[in-house]
C-alpha positions as CSV (number, residue, x, y, z in Angstrom):
1,M,-54.1,30.2,38.9
2,E,-53.4,26.6,40.4
3,R,-55.2,24.6,37.7
4,K,-53.4,26.8,35.0
5,I,-49.9,25.8,36.2
6,N,-50.5,22.2,36.3
7,R,-51.9,22.0,33.0
8,R,-48.7,23.7,31.5
9,E,-46.5,21.6,33.5
10,K,-48.4,18.6,32.3
11,E,-48.2,20.2,28.8
12,K,-44.1,20.6,28.8
13,E,-44.0,17.0,30.4
14,Y,-45.9,15.5,27.6
15,E,-43.9,17.4,25.3
16,G,-40.3,16.4,26.7
17,K,-41.4,12.5,26.6
18,H,-42.5,12.7,23.0
19,N,-39.3,14.4,21.9
20,S,-37.3,11.8,23.7
21,L,-39.2,9.4,22.3
22,E,-38.6,11.0,18.9
23,D,-35.0,11.2,19.3
24,A,-35.1,7.8,20.5
25,D,-36.8,6.5,17.4
26,Q,-34.0,8.6,14.7
27,G,-31.0,7.3,16.8
28,K,-32.7,4.0,16.2
29,N,-33.2,4.6,12.9
30,C,-29.8,5.8,12.3
31,K,-28.0,2.6,14.1
32,S,-30.2,0.5,11.4
33,T,-29.1,2.3,8.3
34,L,-25.1,1.7,9.0
35,M,-23.6,-1.1,8.0
36,T,-20.2,-2.6,9.1
37,L,-18.3,-4.7,6.2
38,N,-15.1,-6.7,6.9
39,V,-13.2,-6.7,3.4
40,G,-10.1,-8.6,3.5
41,G,-9.6,-7.6,7.2
42,Y,-10.2,-3.9,6.5
43,L,-13.4,-2.7,8.4
44,Y,-15.7,0.1,6.6
45,I,-18.2,1.3,8.1
46,T,-21.1,3.0,5.4
47,Q,-24.8,3.5,5.0
48,K,-27.2,1.0,3.6
49,Q,-28.3,3.5,1.0
50,T,-24.6,4.1,-0.3
51,L,-24.1,0.1,-0.8
52,T,-27.6,0.1,-2.6
53,K,-26.9,3.1,-4.6
54,Y,-27.1,1.2,-7.9
55,P,-29.4,-1.8,-8.1
56,D,-28.5,-5.1,-9.2
57,T,-24.6,-5.3,-7.8
58,F,-23.0,-7.3,-5.5
59,L,-23.6,-5.1,-2.3
60,E,-26.9,-4.4,-3.0
61,G,-27.6,-7.8,-3.3
62,I,-26.1,-8.3,0.1
63,V,-27.8,-5.3,1.9
64,N,-31.3,-6.7,0.1
65,G,-30.9,-10.5,1.2
66,K,-30.4,-11.0,-2.8
67,I,-26.8,-13.1,-2.0
68,L,-26.0,-14.6,0.7
69,C,-22.6,-13.0,2.5
70,P,-20.8,-15.0,5.7
71,F,-20.0,-13.4,8.9
72,D,-17.2,-12.8,10.8
73,A,-16.6,-13.5,14.3
74,D,-18.1,-10.3,15.4
75,G,-20.8,-10.6,12.9
76,H,-19.8,-8.4,10.1
77,Y,-20.7,-9.1,6.6
78,F,-17.2,-10.7,5.2
79,I,-16.1,-10.1,1.8
80,D,-12.9,-12.0,0.5
81,R,-11.5,-9.1,-1.9
82,D,-8.9,-6.4,-1.5
83,G,-9.3,-4.5,1.5
84,L,-7.1,-1.4,0.7
85,L,-8.4,-1.6,-2.8
86,F,-12.4,-1.5,-1.7
87,R,-11.7,2.2,-0.3
88,H,-11.8,3.2,-4.0
89,V,-14.6,1.2,-4.9
90,L,-16.9,2.7,-1.6
91,N,-15.6,6.4,-2.5
92,F,-17.3,5.6,-6.2
93,L,-20.2,4.7,-4.7
94,R,-20.5,7.7,-2.1
95,N,-19.1,10.3,-5.2
96,G,-20.8,8.7,-8.4
97,E,-17.2,9.2,-9.7
98,L,-13.6,7.6,-9.6
99,L,-11.4,9.8,-7.8
100,L,-7.8,8.2,-7.4
101,P,-4.7,9.7,-5.6
102,E,-2.0,10.6,-7.5
103,G,0.7,7.9,-8.9
104,F,-1.8,5.0,-8.8
105,R,-0.7,2.3,-10.6
106,E,-3.0,-0.4,-9.8
107,N,-5.6,-0.1,-12.9
108,Q,-5.9,-3.9,-13.7
109,L,-6.5,-5.0,-9.8
110,L,-9.0,-2.1,-9.3
111,A,-10.9,-2.9,-13.0
112,Q,-10.9,-6.8,-11.4
113,E,-12.8,-5.5,-8.1
114,A,-15.0,-3.3,-10.4
115,E,-15.7,-6.7,-11.9
116,F,-16.2,-8.6,-9.1
117,F,-18.6,-5.8,-7.3
118,Q,-20.9,-5.7,-10.6
119,L,-20.2,-2.0,-11.0
120,K,-20.4,-1.2,-14.4
121,G,-19.9,2.3,-14.2
122,L,-16.6,2.0,-12.1
123,A,-15.7,-0.4,-14.8
124,E,-16.1,1.5,-17.6
125,E,-14.4,4.8,-15.6
126,V,-11.1,2.4,-14.9
127,K,-10.8,1.6,-18.2
128,S,-11.0,4.9,-19.3
129,R,-8.4,6.2,-17.3
130,W,-6.1,3.4,-18.2
131,E,-6.3,4.2,-21.9
132,K,-5.2,7.8,-21.4
133,E,-2.3,6.5,-19.5
134,Q,-1.0,4.6,-22.1
135,L,-1.6,7.2,-24.9
136,T,0.3,9.9,-22.3
137,P,4.0,10.1,-23.5
138,R,6.2,9.1,-20.4
139,E,9.1,11.5,-19.8
140,T,12.8,9.1,-20.3
141,T,14.6,8.7,-17.4
142,F,18.5,9.1,-17.8
143,L,21.1,7.5,-15.7
144,E,24.7,8.4,-16.2
145,I,27.6,7.0,-14.2
146,T,31.3,8.5,-14.5
147,D,34.4,7.3,-13.5
148,N,36.9,10.2,-13.2
149,H,39.0,9.0,-10.3
150,D,42.5,9.2,-12.0
151,R,41.6,12.4,-12.9
152,S,40.6,13.3,-9.2
153,Q,37.0,13.7,-9.6
154,G,35.8,10.7,-8.3
155,L,32.8,8.6,-9.1
156,R,29.7,10.7,-10.4
157,I,26.3,9.0,-10.4
158,F,23.8,11.3,-12.4
159,C,19.8,10.3,-12.8
160,N,17.0,12.8,-13.7
161,A,14.7,10.8,-11.0
162,P,15.4,11.5,-7.5
163,D,13.7,8.2,-6.1
164,F,16.5,6.2,-8.2
165,I,19.1,8.1,-6.5
166,S,17.5,7.4,-3.1
167,K,17.6,3.7,-3.9
168,I,21.3,4.1,-4.8
169,K,22.0,6.0,-1.2
170,S,20.3,3.0,0.7
171,R,22.4,0.6,-1.3
172,I,25.5,1.9,-0.6
173,V,24.7,2.2,3.0
174,L,24.1,-1.3,3.0
175,V,27.3,-2.5,1.4
176,S,29.5,0.2,3.0
177,K,32.5,-1.4,4.6
178,S,32.5,1.4,7.0
179,R,28.8,0.5,8.3
180,L,27.4,3.9,7.7
181,D,24.7,4.9,9.9
182,G,23.0,7.1,6.9
183,F,24.4,8.3,3.3
184,P,27.5,10.8,4.0
185,E,26.3,14.3,3.5
186,E,29.6,15.4,1.7
187,F,28.9,12.7,-1.3
188,S,25.8,14.3,-2.1
189,I,25.3,17.1,-4.3
190,S,21.8,17.5,-5.2
191,S,18.3,15.1,-5.3
192,N,19.9,13.7,-8.8
193,I,23.7,13.6,-8.1
194,I,25.7,12.0,-6.2
195,Q,29.4,13.0,-6.6
196,F,32.1,11.0,-4.4
197,K,35.2,13.2,-4.4
198,Y,37.5,11.2,-1.7
199,F,39.5,8.3,-2.5
200,I,42.7,6.8,-1.8
201,K,44.6,3.9,-3.8
202,S,46.2,0.7,-2.2
203,E,46.6,-3.0,-3.5
204,N,43.2,-3.5,-3.3
205,G,42.0,-0.8,-5.9
206,T,40.7,3.0,-5.4
207,R,38.7,3.0,-1.9
208,L,36.2,6.1,-1.5
209,V,36.6,7.5,1.9
210,L,34.8,9.8,4.3
211,K,36.5,13.6,4.4
212,E,37.4,13.8,7.9
213,D,38.5,10.0,9.7
214,N,39.8,8.4,6.2
215,T,36.9,5.6,7.2
216,F,36.9,3.7,3.4
217,V,33.4,3.1,2.0
218,C,34.1,0.4,-0.6
219,T,36.2,0.1,-3.5
220,L,34.8,2.1,-7.0
221,E,34.5,-0.7,-8.5
222,T,32.1,-2.6,-6.2
223,L,30.2,0.9,-5.9
224,K,29.8,1.1,-9.7
225,F,28.4,-2.6,-10.2
226,E,25.9,-1.9,-7.6
227,A,24.5,0.8,-9.3
228,I,24.3,-0.8,-12.8
229,M,22.8,-3.6,-10.7
230,M,20.4,-1.6,-9.2
231,A,19.7,0.1,-12.7
232,L,19.3,-3.3,-14.7
233,K,16.6,-4.0,-11.8
234,C,15.0,-1.3,-12.1
235,G,14.5,-1.7,-15.9
236,F,17.4,0.7,-17.1
237,R,18.9,-0.4,-20.6
238,L,22.8,0.2,-21.4
239,L,22.7,2.7,-24.4
240,T,26.4,3.4,-24.2
241,S,29.7,2.5,-22.2
242,L,32.9,4.5,-23.0
243,D,36.7,3.1,-22.9
244,C,35.6,-0.5,-22.4
245,S,38.9,-1.8,-23.3
246,K,39.4,-4.1,-19.8
247,G,36.7,-6.3,-20.9
248,S,34.2,-5.0,-18.1
249,I,31.2,-2.2,-18.0
250,V,32.1,-2.0,-14.4
251,H,35.7,-0.7,-15.8
252,S,34.1,2.0,-18.2
253,D,35.1,5.5,-17.8
254,A,31.3,6.4,-18.4
255,L,28.1,4.5,-18.6
256,H,24.4,6.0,-20.0
257,F,21.5,4.0,-19.5
258,I,17.8,5.2,-20.2
259,K,14.2,3.9,-19.4
């Protein structure tokens, strides 16, 4: 009975050692398949098999010792390329297809990265994506600046692009004589419209004021000038201007821009 027990114990002990050795070997192999790349200051950890998915590429050459690559201070391979865009290069290697976030606008830069890393498949997909974008008609963006302060309706800025309205708001806060911490709620109707209804007239011209304490924001001319300059900076072109008898578009009753 004692011999049988001892024999079983020895067998369990042997199995335990054998399993622990296998686990150690698996852990060792797992570590040996991982690589850390420093791409333009961004660290990426991935498997060797991912980097060697396509033969005769820059990354496959580094892994298999065909291409000499410098190391950073921590001993990682250093590649002097765009670290942010390498995310898309690596995802292409993982997925076998190009998957980009909505609104991605760096096709030309990504095409250069694909060429550098010698990934023909990625380069072809980037080119195809860029060509499709060129053929897709873009929605026209309209901007209207209407000045009706003489009829107690204030200054109205309309644009069908909410991001442009947000830029105007930020700019007005910067130039405001009242040193606003944020854009006044009563001056905004929607994400597409800014409506200044409250104003006073003085020797220096018409000034927009806050509803509660009459703290003036700035003159109407300043607001219109800032909106016009922002529009031109963002690529809008002037389509029409109404009643420009004073010789300056800043004094026009209505301005229409298009992009």
